[in-house]
C-alpha positions as a Markdown table, in Angstrom:
| # | Residue | x | y | z |
|---|---|---|---|---|
| 1 | Met | -1.2 | 9.8 | 10.7 |
| 2 | Val | -3.5 | 9.4 | 7.8 |
| 3 | His | -6.2 | 12.0 | 8.3 |
| 4 | Arg | -9.4 | 10.4 | 9.5 |
| 5 | Arg | -12.7 | 12.3 | 10.1 |
| 6 | Lys | -14.3 | 12.0 | 13.5 |
| 7 | Glu | -17.6 | 10.2 | 13.7 |
| 8 | Gly | -20.6 | 11.6 | 15.6 |
| 9 | Asn | -19.6 | 9.8 | 18.8 |
| 10 | Gly | -16.2 | 11.5 | 18.8 |
| 11 | Lys | -14.3 | 8.4 | 17.7 |
| 12 | Arg | -12.2 | 8.5 | 14.6 |
| 13 | Ala | -13.5 | 6.6 | 11.6 |
| 14 | Pro | -11.3 | 3.8 | 10.3 |
| 15 | Val | -9.1 | 4.5 | 7.3 |
| 16 | Ser | -10.7 | 3.3 | 4.1 |
| 17 | Ala | -9.5 | -0.1 | 2.7 |
| 18 | Pro | -8.7 | 1.4 | -0.7 |
| 19 | Leu | -6.4 | 4.0 | 0.9 |
| 20 | Leu | -4.7 | 1.3 | 3.0 |
| 21 | Ile | -4.1 | -0.9 | 0.0 |
| 22 | Ala | -2.8 | 2.0 | -2.0 |
| 23 | Leu | -0.4 | 3.0 | 0.8 |
| 24 | Phe | 0.8 | -0.6 | 1.2 |
| 25 | Ala | 1.4 | -1.3 | -2.5 |
| 26 | Thr | 3.1 | 2.1 | -3.0 |
| 27 | Ser | 5.4 | 1.5 | 0.0 |
| 28 | Val | 6.5 | -1.9 | -1.2 |
| 29 | Ala | 7.1 | -0.7 | -4.7 |
| 30 | Thr | 9.0 | 2.4 | -3.8 |
| 31 | Ser | 11.1 | 0.6 | -1.1 |
| 32 | Phe | 12.1 | -1.9 | -3.8 |
| 33 | Leu | 13.1 | 0.9 | -6.1 |
| 34 | Ser | 15.1 | 2.6 | -3.3 |
| 35 | Gly | 16.6 | -0.8 | -2.3 |
| 36 | Leu | 17.8 | -1.3 | -5.8 |
| 37 | Phe | 19.2 | 2.1 | -6.6 |
| 38 | Gly | 19.4 | 3.7 | -3.2 |
| 39 | Met | 17.3 | 6.5 | -4.7 |
| 40 | Ala | 14.2 | 7.5 | -6.6 |
| 41 | Gly | 11.7 | 5.5 | -4.5 |
| 42 | Gly | 11.4 | 8.2 | -1.9 |
| 43 | Met | 10.5 | 10.7 | -4.7 |
| 44 | Val | 7.7 | 8.5 | -6.0 |
| 45 | Leu | 6.3 | 7.8 | -2.5 |
| 46 | Met | 6.3 | 11.5 | -1.6 |
| 47 | Gly | 4.4 | 12.4 | -4.7 |
| 48 | Val | 1.7 | 9.8 | -4.0 |
| 49 | Leu | 1.4 | 10.8 | -0.4 |
| 50 | Leu | 1.0 | 14.5 | -1.3 |
| 51 | Ser | -1.9 | 13.6 | -3.6 |
| 52 | Leu | -3.6 | 11.7 | -0.8 |
| 53 | Leu | -2.9 | 13.6 | 2.4 |
| 54 | Thr | -2.2 | 17.1 | 3.8 |
| 55 | Val | 1.4 | 18.3 | 3.6 |
| 56 | Pro | 2.3 | 17.7 | 7.3 |
| 57 | Glu | 0.6 | 14.2 | 7.2 |
| 58 | Ala | 2.4 | 13.3 | 4.0 |
| 59 | Met | 5.8 | 14.5 | 5.3 |
| 60 | Ala | 5.4 | 12.6 | 8.6 |
| 61 | Leu | 4.2 | 9.3 | 7.1 |
| 62 | His | 6.9 | 9.5 | 4.4 |
| 63 | Ala | 9.5 | 9.9 | 7.1 |
| 64 | Val | 8.3 | 6.8 | 8.9 |
| 65 | Ala | 8.4 | 4.7 | 5.7 |
| 66 | Gln | 11.8 | 6.0 | 4.7 |
| 67 | Leu | 13.3 | 5.5 | 8.2 |
| 68 | Ala | 12.2 | 1.8 | 8.0 |
| 69 | Ser | 13.5 | 1.4 | 4.4 |
| 70 | Asn | 16.8 | 3.2 | 4.9 |
| 71 | Gly | 17.4 | 1.7 | 8.3 |
| 72 | Trp | 17.0 | -1.8 | 7.0 |
| 73 | Arg | 19.0 | -1.1 | 3.9 |
| 74 | Gly | 21.8 | 0.4 | 6.0 |
| 75 | Leu | 21.9 | -2.8 | 8.1 |
| 76 | Leu | 22.0 | -5.0 | 5.0 |
| 77 | Trp | 25.0 | -3.2 | 3.5 |
| 78 | Ile | 26.6 | -1.8 | 6.7 |
| 79 | Gly | 30.0 | -3.1 | 5.7 |
| 80 | His | 30.0 | -0.7 | 2.7 |
| 81 | Val | 29.1 | 2.5 | 4.6 |
| 82 | Arg | 31.6 | 5.3 | 4.2 |
| 83 | Trp | 31.4 | 6.8 | 7.7 |
| 84 | Arg | 33.5 | 9.8 | 7.0 |
| 85 | Thr | 31.1 | 10.9 | 4.3 |
| 86 | Val | 28.1 | 10.3 | 6.7 |
| 87 | Ala | 29.7 | 12.5 | 9.4 |
| 88 | Ala | 30.3 | 15.4 | 7.0 |
| 89 | Tyr | 26.7 | 15.2 | 5.7 |
| 90 | Met | 25.2 | 15.1 | 9.2 |
| 91 | Ser | 27.1 | 18.1 | 10.3 |
| 92 | Gly | 25.6 | 20.2 | 7.4 |
| 93 | Ala | 22.2 | 18.8 | 7.9 |
| 94 | Ala | 22.1 | 19.6 | 11.6 |
| 95 | Val | 22.9 | 23.3 | 10.8 |
| 96 | Ala | 20.0 | 23.5 | 8.3 |
| 97 | Leu | 17.6 | 21.8 | 10.7 |
| 98 | Ala | 18.4 | 24.3 | 13.5 |
| 99 | Ala | 17.8 | 27.2 | 11.1 |
| 100 | Leu | 14.5 | 26.0 | 9.6 |
| 101 | Ser | 13.2 | 24.9 | 13.0 |
| 102 | Phe | 13.3 | 28.5 | 14.0 |
| 103 | Leu | 11.2 | 29.5 | 11.0 |
| 104 | Gln | 8.7 | 26.6 | 11.2 |
| 105 | Phe | 8.0 | 26.8 | 7.5 |
| 106 | Val | 5.4 | 24.4 | 5.9 |
| 107 | Pro | 5.4 | 24.4 | 2.1 |
| 108 | Ser | 2.4 | 24.2 | -0.1 |
| 109 | Lys | 1.8 | 21.2 | -2.3 |
| 110 | Leu | 2.7 | 23.2 | -5.4 |
| 111 | Leu | 5.9 | 24.4 | -4.0 |
| 112 | Ala | 6.9 | 20.9 | -2.9 |
| 113 | Leu | 6.2 | 19.5 | -6.3 |
| 114 | Leu | 8.2 | 22.2 | -8.0 |
| 115 | Ala | 11.1 | 21.6 | -5.7 |
| 116 | Leu | 10.9 | 17.8 | -6.5 |
| 117 | Gly | 10.8 | 18.4 | -10.2 |
| 118 | Leu | 13.3 | 21.2 | -10.7 |
| 119 | Ser | 16.2 | 20.1 | -8.4 |
| 120 | Pro | 17.6 | 17.3 | -10.6 |
| 121 | Phe | 17.8 | 19.7 | -13.6 |
| 122 | Leu | 19.3 | 22.5 | -11.5 |
| 123 | Val | 22.0 | 20.2 | -10.1 |
| 124 | Arg | 23.0 | 19.1 | -13.6 |
| 125 | Leu | 23.5 | 22.7 | -14.7 |
| 126 | Leu | 26.5 | 23.0 | -12.3 |
| 127 | Pro | 29.8 | 23.4 | -14.1 |
| 128 | Gly | 32.0 | 20.2 | -13.9 |
| 129 | Ser | 34.6 | 22.0 | -11.8 |
| 130 | Ile | 32.1 | 22.4 | -8.9 |
| 131 | Arg | 30.2 | 19.2 | -9.2 |
| 132 | Pro | 30.0 | 17.3 | -5.9 |
| 133 | Asp | 32.3 | 14.5 | -4.7 |
| 134 | Pro | 31.2 | 12.5 | -1.7 |
| 135 | Glu | 34.8 | 11.9 | -0.8 |
| 136 | Arg | 35.4 | 15.6 | 0.0 |
| 137 | Leu | 34.4 | 16.7 | 3.5 |
| 138 | Val | 33.5 | 20.3 | 2.5 |
| 139 | Asp | 31.1 | 18.9 | -0.2 |
| 140 | Gly | 29.5 | 16.7 | 2.5 |
| 141 | Val | 28.8 | 19.7 | 4.8 |
| 142 | Val | 27.4 | 21.8 | 1.9 |
| 143 | Tyr | 25.2 | 19.1 | 0.5 |
| 144 | Gly | 24.1 | 18.0 | 3.9 |
| 145 | Ser | 22.8 | 21.5 | 4.6 |
| 146 | Ala | 21.2 | 21.8 | 1.2 |
| 147 | Cys | 19.6 | 18.4 | 1.3 |
| 148 | Met | 18.2 | 18.9 | 4.8 |
| 149 | Ser | 16.7 | 22.2 | 3.6 |
| 150 | Leu | 15.2 | 20.6 | 0.5 |
| 151 | Met | 13.8 | 17.7 | 2.6 |
| 152 | Leu | 11.9 | 20.0 | 4.8 |
| 153 | Leu | 10.7 | 21.9 | 1.8 |
| 154 | Ala | 9.8 | 19.1 | -0.6 |
| 155 | Gly | 9.8 | 16.0 | 1.7 |
| 156 | Val | 12.7 | 14.4 | -0.1 |
| 157 | Ala | 16.2 | 15.4 | -1.1 |
| 158 | Gly | 16.6 | 12.5 | -3.5 |
| 159 | Pro | 17.6 | 14.3 | -6.7 |
| 160 | Leu | 20.2 | 16.5 | -5.0 |
| 161 | Leu | 21.6 | 13.7 | -2.8 |
| 162 | Asp | 21.5 | 11.2 | -5.7 |
| 163 | Thr | 23.6 | 13.6 | -7.9 |
| 164 | Tyr | 26.0 | 14.1 | -5.0 |
| 165 | Phe | 26.7 | 10.4 | -4.7 |
| 166 | Ile | 26.7 | 9.5 | -8.4 |
| 167 | Gly | 29.3 | 12.2 | -9.0 |
| 168 | Gly | 32.0 | 10.4 | -7.1 |
| 169 | Thr | 33.8 | 7.1 | -7.5 |
| 170 | Met | 32.0 | 5.0 | -4.9 |
| 171 | Ser | 30.8 | 1.5 | -6.0 |
| 172 | Arg | 27.0 | 0.9 | -6.2 |
| 173 | Lys | 27.0 | -0.9 | -2.9 |
| 174 | Glu | 28.9 | 1.9 | -1.2 |
| 175 | Ile | 26.4 | 4.5 | -2.6 |
| 176 | Val | 23.4 | 2.5 | -1.4 |
| 177 | Ala | 24.8 | 1.9 | 2.0 |
| 178 | Thr | 26.3 | 5.4 | 2.7 |
| 179 | Lys | 23.2 | 7.2 | 1.3 |
| 180 | Ala | 21.0 | 5.0 | 3.5 |
| 181 | Ala | 23.0 | 6.1 | 6.6 |
| 182 | Cys | 22.7 | 9.8 | 5.6 |
| 183 | Gln | 19.0 | 9.4 | 5.0 |
| 184 | Ile | 18.3 | 7.9 | 8.4 |
| 185 | Phe | 19.4 | 11.1 | 10.0 |
| 186 | Gly | 17.5 | 13.2 | 7.5 |
| 187 | His | 14.2 | 11.4 | 7.8 |
| 188 | Ala | 14.4 | 11.3 | 11.6 |
| 189 | Ala | 14.8 | 15.0 | 11.6 |
| 190 | Lys | 11.9 | 15.4 | 9.2 |
| 191 | Leu | 9.7 | 13.3 | 11.4 |
| 192 | Phe | 10.7 | 15.4 | 14.4 |
| 193 | Tyr | 9.9 | 18.6 | 12.5 |
| 194 | Phe | 6.5 | 17.7 | 10.9 |
| 195 | Gly | 5.4 | 15.2 | 13.6 |
| 196 | Gly | 5.9 | 17.4 | 16.7 |
| 197 | Leu | 7.9 | 20.6 | 16.3 |
| 198 | Ile | 5.7 | 22.8 | 14.0 |
| 199 | Ala | 2.3 | 24.2 | 15.0 |
| 200 | Gln | 0.6 | 22.2 | 12.3 |
| 201 | Ala | 2.1 | 18.9 | 13.4 |
| 202 | Ala | 0.6 | 15.7 | 12.1 |
| 203 | Ser | -0.6 | 13.0 | 14.5 |
| 204 | Ile | 0.6 | 9.4 | 13.9 |
| 205 | Asp | -1.8 | 6.5 | 13.4 |
| 206 | Pro | 0.2 | 3.5 | 14.9 |
| 207 | Gly | -1.6 | 1.0 | 12.7 |
| 208 | Val | -1.0 | 2.8 | 9.4 |
| 209 | Ala | 2.6 | 3.5 | 10.5 |
| 210 | Ala | 3.2 | -0.2 | 11.3 |
| 211 | Met | 1.8 | -1.2 | 7.9 |
| 212 | Val | 4.0 | 1.2 | 6.0 |
| 213 | Val | 7.1 | 0.0 | 8.0 |
| 214 | Ala | 6.3 | -3.7 | 7.1 |
| 215 | Ala | 5.8 | -2.8 | 3.5 |
| 216 | Ser | 9.1 | -0.9 | 3.4 |
| 217 | Leu | 11.0 | -3.9 | 4.8 |
| 218 | Ile | 9.4 | -6.2 | 2.2 |
| 219 | Gly | 10.4 | -4.0 | -0.7 |
| 220 | Thr | 13.9 | -3.5 | 0.7 |
| 221 | Met | 14.6 | -7.2 | 1.1 |
| 222 | Ala | 13.2 | -8.0 | -2.4 |
| 223 | Ala | 15.7 | -5.6 | -3.9 |
| 224 | Lys | 18.8 | -7.0 | -2.4 |
| 225 | Pro | 19.3 | -10.0 | -4.8 |
| 226 | Val | 18.6 | -7.8 | -7.8 |
| 227 | Leu | 21.2 | -5.2 | -6.8 |
| 228 | Glu | 23.8 | -8.0 | -6.4 |
| 229 | Arg | 23.3 | -8.8 | -10.1 |
| 230 | Leu | 23.7 | -5.2 | -11.4 |
| 231 | Thr | 27.0 | -3.9 | -12.6 |
| 232 | Asp | 28.2 | -0.4 | -11.5 |
| 233 | Met | 27.7 | 0.8 | -15.1 |
| 234 | Gln | 24.2 | -0.5 | -15.3 |
| 235 | Tyr | 23.4 | 1.0 | -11.9 |
| 236 | Arg | 24.5 | 4.5 | -12.8 |
| 237 | Arg | 22.8 | 4.5 | -16.2 |
| 238 | Trp | 19.5 | 3.3 | -14.9 |
| 239 | Ala | 19.6 | 5.6 | -11.8 |
| 240 | Thr | 20.1 | 8.7 | -13.8 |
| 241 | Thr | 17.4 | 7.9 | -16.3 |
| 242 | Ile | 14.8 | 7.1 | -13.5 |
| 243 | Ile | 15.6 | 10.3 | -11.6 |
| 244 | Met | 15.0 | 12.5 | -14.6 |
| 245 | Ala | 11.8 | 10.7 | -15.6 |
| 246 | Ile | 10.4 | 11.1 | -12.1 |
| 247 | Ala | 11.3 | 14.8 | -12.0 |
| 248 | Cys | 9.5 | 15.4 | -15.3 |
| 249 | Ala | 6.4 | 13.7 | -13.9 |
| 250 | Tyr | 6.4 | 16.0 | -10.9 |
| 251 | Leu | 6.9 | 19.1 | -13.1 |
| 252 | Ala | 3.8 | 18.0 | -15.1 |
| 253 | Gln | 1.8 | 17.6 | -11.9 |
| 254 | Ala | 2.9 | 21.0 | -10.7 |
| 255 | Ser | 1.9 | 22.5 | -14.1 |
| 256 | Tyr | -1.5 | 20.9 | -13.7 |
| 257 | Leu | -2.0 | 22.5 | -10.3 |
| 258 | Leu | -0.8 | 25.9 | -11.7 |
| 259 | Ala | -3.3 | 25.6 | -14.6 |
| 260 | Trp | -6.1 | 24.7 | -12.3 |
| 261 | Ala | -5.4 | 27.6 | -10.0 |
| 262 | Ala | -5.4 | 30.0 | -12.9 |
| 263 | Lys | -8.9 | 29.0 | -13.9 |
């Protein structure tokens, strides 16, 4: 999946050691962050991958890492999953996937970074009367559709989905578990889209994919005992702060790309 140039004999050159180390370390760290808050880690990983790979490659590898991370997290907390919320979310996401599959749109890096950075701020501008509640089925369908669209545009739907879950009354464990279940479907759809459906589909390097999966499992397991010690109040305060800080970092990166393009 990581782009590798072909050597003169037609074989692909091995992925460089520094890149492998960077991918492994980033996957462990971001899976730990996601395992702790059920959010934010995917945003960080997506930004790193966009800086190292082409957009389709970054999207596909990110999907593999997040499938492993969310899948394992979902199993760890399966008793806390709110399946009614998951069903509503998946219904909306399926509609968006069908529509965007017809268009086969591939975003630029600048557009992906802008979407990552702006979405948390835009969601917070919503009036309190229409802020999302994961307990409402209609909200689940609407946000499922919106999050799937954002995932195929920016690679992650974290800021939008995080705000959707934080706005309700679920406990921290219910948020982590239910969001993981929703994200399994979302990232599987993203892998299908960028890994095979579109004309610019990315190929998958089994070795790199296996390494990223292993790193994701390590980070997720390390986060479990830390989450046990957090209170719900601490969880919500830290989660909100981290999301906004990451969004600002991506807006800064997008601004740099805009300034460079204007030269």
